[in-house]
C-alpha positions as CSV (number, residue, x, y, z in Angstrom):
1,M,88.8,55.1,135.7
2,S,86.0,53.1,137.1
3,Y,84.9,52.4,140.7
4,P,84.9,48.9,142.1
5,A,81.6,47.1,142.3
6,D,81.7,46.8,146.0
7,G,81.6,50.5,146.4
8,G,85.2,50.8,147.7
9,S,87.6,53.6,146.9
10,P,88.7,54.2,143.3
11,P,92.0,52.9,142.1
12,K,94.9,55.2,142.3
13,L,95.8,57.0,139.1
14,R,99.3,56.2,138.1
15,M,101.3,58.8,136.1
16,P,104.4,58.0,134.2
17,E,107.5,59.2,136.2
18,S,108.5,61.5,133.4
19,W,105.1,63.3,133.3
20,P,105.8,67.0,133.1
21,G,104.9,68.9,136.2
22,L,105.2,66.0,138.6
23,G,107.5,66.1,141.6
24,E,108.3,63.8,144.5
25,G,107.5,64.5,148.1
26,S,107.1,62.7,151.4
27,D,103.4,62.0,150.5
28,G,104.2,60.5,147.1
29,V,103.6,62.3,143.8
30,Y,102.5,65.9,143.9
31,I,102.0,68.7,141.3
32,D,105.0,70.9,141.2
33,H,103.3,74.3,140.6
34,T,106.6,76.1,139.6
35,R,107.2,73.5,136.9
36,V,103.6,73.6,135.8
37,R,103.8,77.4,135.4
38,K,107.0,77.0,133.4
39,I,105.3,74.5,131.1
40,L,102.3,76.8,130.7
41,K,104.6,79.7,129.9
42,G,106.2,77.6,127.2
43,L,102.8,76.8,125.7
44,R,101.8,80.5,125.7
45,D,105.1,81.3,123.9
46,E,104.3,78.6,121.3
47,L,100.8,80.0,120.9
48,G,102.2,83.4,120.2
49,T,104.3,82.0,117.3
50,L,101.1,80.3,116.0
51,R,99.0,83.5,116.3
52,G,101.8,85.5,114.6
53,R,103.1,88.9,115.1
54,A,103.3,91.9,112.9
55,P,106.6,92.0,111.0
56,A,108.9,94.9,111.4
57,N,107.8,96.5,108.1
58,M,104.2,96.3,109.4
59,S,103.1,94.3,106.4
60,A,99.8,92.5,107.1
61,T,100.4,90.0,104.3
62,W,103.1,87.9,106.0
63,S,103.1,86.9,109.7
64,G,105.6,84.0,109.7
65,P,105.6,80.3,109.0
66,G,102.8,78.2,110.5
67,T,100.8,81.2,111.8
68,A,97.1,81.5,111.6
69,G,97.7,84.5,109.3
70,E,99.9,82.5,107.0
71,V,97.3,79.7,106.8
72,Q,94.6,82.2,106.1
73,G,96.6,84.0,103.4
74,L,98.4,81.2,101.6
75,T,95.6,78.6,101.5
76,N,93.0,80.9,99.9
77,V,92.5,79.4,96.5
78,G,89.2,79.5,94.7
79,P,87.7,79.2,91.3
80,A,89.4,82.5,90.1
81,E,92.8,80.9,90.8
82,T,92.2,77.5,89.3
83,G,90.7,78.5,85.9
84,P,87.5,78.7,84.0
85,W,87.1,75.1,82.7
86,E,84.6,73.0,84.5
87,A,86.9,70.6,86.4
88,A,89.2,73.4,87.6
89,K,86.2,75.5,88.6
90,Y,84.9,72.6,90.9
91,F,88.3,72.0,92.3
92,G,88.6,75.7,93.1
93,L,85.1,75.6,94.9
94,N,86.3,72.6,96.9
95,A,89.6,74.3,97.8
96,E,87.8,77.5,98.8
97,Q,85.5,75.5,101.1
98,A,88.4,73.5,102.6
99,H,90.2,76.9,103.1
100,E,87.3,78.2,105.1
101,V,87.1,75.1,107.3
102,L,90.8,74.8,107.8
103,S,91.4,78.4,108.7
104,G,88.5,78.5,111.2
105,K,89.5,75.1,112.8
106,Y,93.1,76.3,113.1
107,Q,92.2,79.4,114.8
108,L,89.7,77.5,117.1
109,L,92.5,75.0,118.1
110,I,94.8,78.0,119.1
111,D,91.9,79.6,121.0
112,R,91.0,76.3,122.9
113,I,94.6,75.6,123.8
114,E,94.9,79.1,125.2
115,A,91.7,78.6,127.2
116,M,93.0,75.3,128.5
117,V,96.3,77.1,129.6
118,S,94.3,79.8,131.4
119,A,92.1,77.2,133.1
120,V,95.1,75.3,134.4
121,E,96.8,78.5,135.6
122,Q,93.6,79.4,137.5
123,A,93.5,75.9,139.0
124,V,97.0,76.3,140.3
125,V,96.0,79.7,141.8
126,N,92.9,78.3,143.4
127,Y,94.7,75.3,144.8
128,E,97.4,77.5,146.3
129,K,94.7,79.9,147.8
130,G,92.9,76.9,149.3
131,H,96.0,75.4,150.7
132,T,97.1,78.7,152.2
133,S,93.6,79.3,153.8
134,S,93.5,75.7,155.2
135,S,97.0,76.0,156.6
136,A,96.5,79.2,158.5
C-alpha cells in the first residue's frame, strides 16, 4: 500500500468478502474476534498433528504421517545406506545434507507458524483490553 503524493490519507484496504475472520457491522468490515480465535484454534490443532504425539505404545520411532519426527526419522539417508561405491557415496552425502536442512527447516516452519498464532492471539487480547479501557 502506498500513500498518495499529495500527502492525503492512504487508500482503504479492501479484503475479499470471504476472508476468514471478517464480519459485517454498522461501521463496515470489522474483525470478528470469536471467529479469529476459532481459526487460530484450528491452526494450533493442525500444528499438533505436525509436531506429532507419542503413540500409545510409547515408541519414539513413529509419530505419525507428516510429523516432524517422521520427517526426521524416515529421511535420514547417508553414505552408509547408499553403498560404498563412489557415486553412491556422494549421493549419500548429498542426501544426508539435504536431510539436515529439510528437517531443520520443517521444524522452523512449525515454530514460526506457532509464533504467528501466538502473536495474533495476543493482538486480539490487546485490542479487546484497549477497547474496554476506552469505552469505560
